C-alpha positions in Angstrom: 168.0 119.9 110.9 164.7 120.0 111.0 165.5 121.8 114.8 167.1 124.5 112.9 164.5 124.8 110.4 161.9 125.3 113.2 164.0 128.0 114.7 164.4 130.1 112.3 160.9 130.2 111.2 158.5 132.9 112.4 155.8 131.8 114.2 153.2 132.7 111.5 155.2 130.4 109.1 154.9 127.5 111.6 151.6 128.2 112.3 150.7 127.9 108.4 152.6 124.6 108.2 150.8 123.2 110.9 147.3 124.0 109.2 148.3 122.7 106.1 149.2 119.3 107.9 146.0 119.4 109.5 144.1 119.9 106.6 145.7 117.5 104.2 145.7 114.6 106.8 148.9 114.9 108.1 147.5 114.8 111.7 144.7 112.7 113.0 141.1 114.0 113.1 140.0 114.5 116.7 137.5 111.7 117.0 140.4 109.6 115.8 142.9 111.1 118.5 140.3 110.2 121.2 140.6 106.1 120.0 143.7 104.4 120.7 144.4 102.1 117.9 145.2 98.8 119.0 147.8 97.1 117.3 146.8 95.2 114.4 148.9 92.7 113.1 148.6 90.2 110.0 151.0 87.1 109.8 149.3 85.1 107.2 150.6 86.8 104.0 154.1 88.4 102.7 154.4 91.3 100.4 150.7 92.4 99.0 149.9 93.9 95.8 147.6 97.0 95.7 144.1 96.3 94.4 142.8 97.0 91.0 139.5 97.6 90.0 138.1 98.9 86.6 134.6 99.3 88.0 132.1 99.2 90.7 133.0 96.4 92.8 131.9 94.4 95.9 132.4 95.0 99.2 134.5 92.1 101.4 134.4 93.1 104.7 135.2 90.0 106.6 135.7 89.9 110.6 139.3 89.1 111.4 138.8 89.4 115.1 135.7 90.0 117.2 135.8 90.3 120.8 137.3 92.7 123.9 139.5 95.5 123.0 143.2 94.2 123.2 146.4 96.2 122.7 147.5 94.0 120.3 145.2 91.8 117.6 146.1 89.2 115.3 144.1 89.2 112.3 142.5 85.6 111.8 141.4 85.1 107.9 140.1 81.8 109.0 137.6 83.6 111.6 134.7 83.9 108.7 134.8 80.4 108.2 135.6 79.0 111.5 132.9 81.3 112.9 134.3 81.0 117.0 135.9 77.7 116.3 139.6 76.6 116.5 141.5 77.3 113.0 142.6 73.8 111.9 145.4 75.4 110.8 147.1 76.5 114.0 144.9 74.8 116.1 144.0 78.4 117.6 141.0 81.0 117.4 138.8 83.5 119.1 136.8 80.2 120.3 135.3 82.0 123.4 135.1 85.9 122.1 133.8 85.6 118.8 131.7 82.3 119.5 128.9 84.9 121.2 129.1 87.0 117.9 127.9 84.8 115.3 124.5 84.1 115.8 122.5 81.0 114.0 119.8 82.2 111.9 117.1 80.5 114.0 117.4 82.4 116.9 114.8 84.5 117.5 116.6 87.3 119.7 116.1 90.7 118.2 119.2 92.9 118.1 119.4 96.9 118.0 120.5 98.3 114.9 123.5 100.7 115.1 123.4 104.3 114.9 125.7 107.2 115.2 125.6 107.4 119.0 126.3 103.3 119.5 128.8 102.7 117.0 131.9 104.2 115.5 134.2 103.6 112.8 138.0 103.7 112.4 140.5 103.3 109.9 144.1 102.9 110.9 146.2 104.0 108.0 149.5 104.0 109.5 149.4 99.9 109.3 149.1 97.3 106.6 147.5 93.9 106.7 145.2 91.5 104.1 142.0 92.0 102.5 141.0 89.0 100.6 139.2 91.0 98.1 136.0 89.5 96.5 137.2 86.0 95.7 134.8 84.9 98.5 135.3 81.1 98.9 139.3 81.0 98.5 141.9 82.2 101.0 143.7 84.1 97.7 144.3 86.7 96.1 145.2 88.9 99.2 145.7 93.1 98.8 147.0 95.6 100.5 144.4 96.7 103.2 143.9 99.3 106.2 142.8 97.6 109.9 139.4 98.9 110.1 138.0 98.9 113.7 134.1 98.9 114.2 133.7 100.0 118.0 130.3 98.9 119.8 130.1 102.3 122.4 126.9 101.6 123.3 125.0 99.6 126.4 123.2 96.9 124.0 124.4 94.3 121.5 124.5 95.4 118.0 123.4 93.9 114.7 126.8 94.6 112.7 126.7 91.9 109.7 125.2 88.6 108.4 127.0 85.4 107.2 130.6 86.3 106.5 130.1 90.1 106.2 130.4 93.2 108.3 127.6 95.9 106.6 130.2 98.2 105.1 131.1 99.6 101.9 133.9 102.3 101.1 132.9 105.7 99.4 135.2 108.0 97.7 134.9 111.7 96.2 134.3 112.5 92.7 135.8 114.7 90.6 133.1 117.4 91.4 133.6 116.8 95.2 130.5 114.1 95.6 130.7 111.6 97.7 129.6 107.9 95.8 130.2 104.4 96.8 132.9 102.5 94.7 131.6 99.4 96.5 128.3 97.6 96.6 127.3 95.0 99.2 127.6 91.4 98.9 124.1 90.1 98.7 123.4 86.2 99.1 121.0 84.7 96.3 119.4 82.5 99.2 119.1 83.8 103.1 118.4 80.5 104.3 121.0 79.1 106.9 123.0 82.9 106.7 123.4 83.6 110.3 123.9 87.2 112.1 126.9 88.6 113.1 126.5 90.9 116.5 129.1 93.1 118.5 128.2 92.9 122.1 128.9 96.4 124.4 132.1 96.9 124.6 133.4 94.5 121.9 135.2 95.3 118.6 135.4 94.3 115.5 138.3 94.3 113.2 138.2 94.4 109.5 140.1 95.6 106.5 139.7 97.8 104.1 141.3 97.6 100.4 144.3 100.0 99.7 143.2 100.5 95.9 145.3 101.9 93.1 144.3 104.0 90.1 144.4 107.1 88.1 142.2 109.4 90.2 143.8 110.6 93.4 140.9 111.4 95.9 139.8 110.9 99.6 137.9 107.8 100.6 135.8 106.7 103.5 134.3 103.4 105.1 130.8 103.8 105.4 128.0 101.6 107.8 124.8 102.4 107.7 124.6 106.2 108.5 127.9 106.0 110.4 131.1 106.9 108.4 134.9 106.7 109.3 137.2 109.8 108.7 138.6 110.5 105.5 141.7 108.8 104.1 143.6 109.2 100.8 144.0 106.6 97.9 144.0 106.5 94.6 141.0 104.7 92.7 140.2 104.2 88.9 137.4 106.8 87.7 135.3 104.2 86.5 134.7 102.7 90.3 132.0 105.0 90.8 130.0 102.7 87.8 128.4 99.2 87.5 130.5 97.2 84.7 127.0 96.3 83.1 124.8 98.9 80.8 121.2 99.5 81.3 120.2 96.2 79.4 122.6 94.0 81.4 125.5 93.7 79.0 129.3 94.2 79.9 130.6 97.5 79.1 133.7 97.4 77.1 136.7 98.9 79.1 
C-alpha cells in the first residue's frame, strides 16, 4: 500500500513530506547519523512508568556503563555504588574498564574540562531503559528513560562528573520558545570523600534521561556544560521551569 502511495505522488509532494519528516524529528540529525548508537539493554526492570514532576527537579544522571565502545551495552545500575567492583547480586561488573574512570578524591592529577571539540552527547530515542529518578539511596523507583551516550572524542582524559553523577541536566523549550532547565544539578552537602568521574580517550559513558509526562508537549535536550544534545520530543508539566519554593523558602501550593 505504501509503495502504491509513493508511486502516485508527484515528486514535489514527496519532497514536501520528506521535508516535514526532517523538520519534525522523523529523521535523525546529521551529527547523530554520524554516531552509530550502541544497543543499550536494561534487563534489571520490567514495565516502567513515565516520570511525572510538578516542579523543577534534581538531575539523576548516574553512569550505567563507563568504558570502551561496544556494539551492545548492558546498563548496570549497581555501577554507581560499586564504582567498578563486581556487582554482588550477579558477581559481574565492569571491573576493568570502570575502575579507571572513578578517581579517588585525594588524587592530585588534573583532568581537562570537556568542551564541544572533545565531548559529544547523544540521545537514543528508539530504545527505553530505566532511570532511577532522584531517590538517590535506593534502587527504586525507576522510570522510562532514553539511553544517553557521552563520548570522549578527543586525545585527553576528561573530567565528566563527581561522586555518583555525570554533569548533566535536561532543558526544555518554554511556550515562548526559550530554552530553560527543568532539572538542576545535585549538589553534595559536603565534598569530603567525593571522588571524580573521568572519561579516557575513546571511552563512552552510558546514562539515562527520564521520559517525562505532563500537559505541555515540547522539545527537550540534554546539556553537559556548554555542550548540548540534539533535540527530542516529550511532554512536561508547565511548572517544571519553576522551583517548588517561593522567595521566602516556603513550599508553593500546587
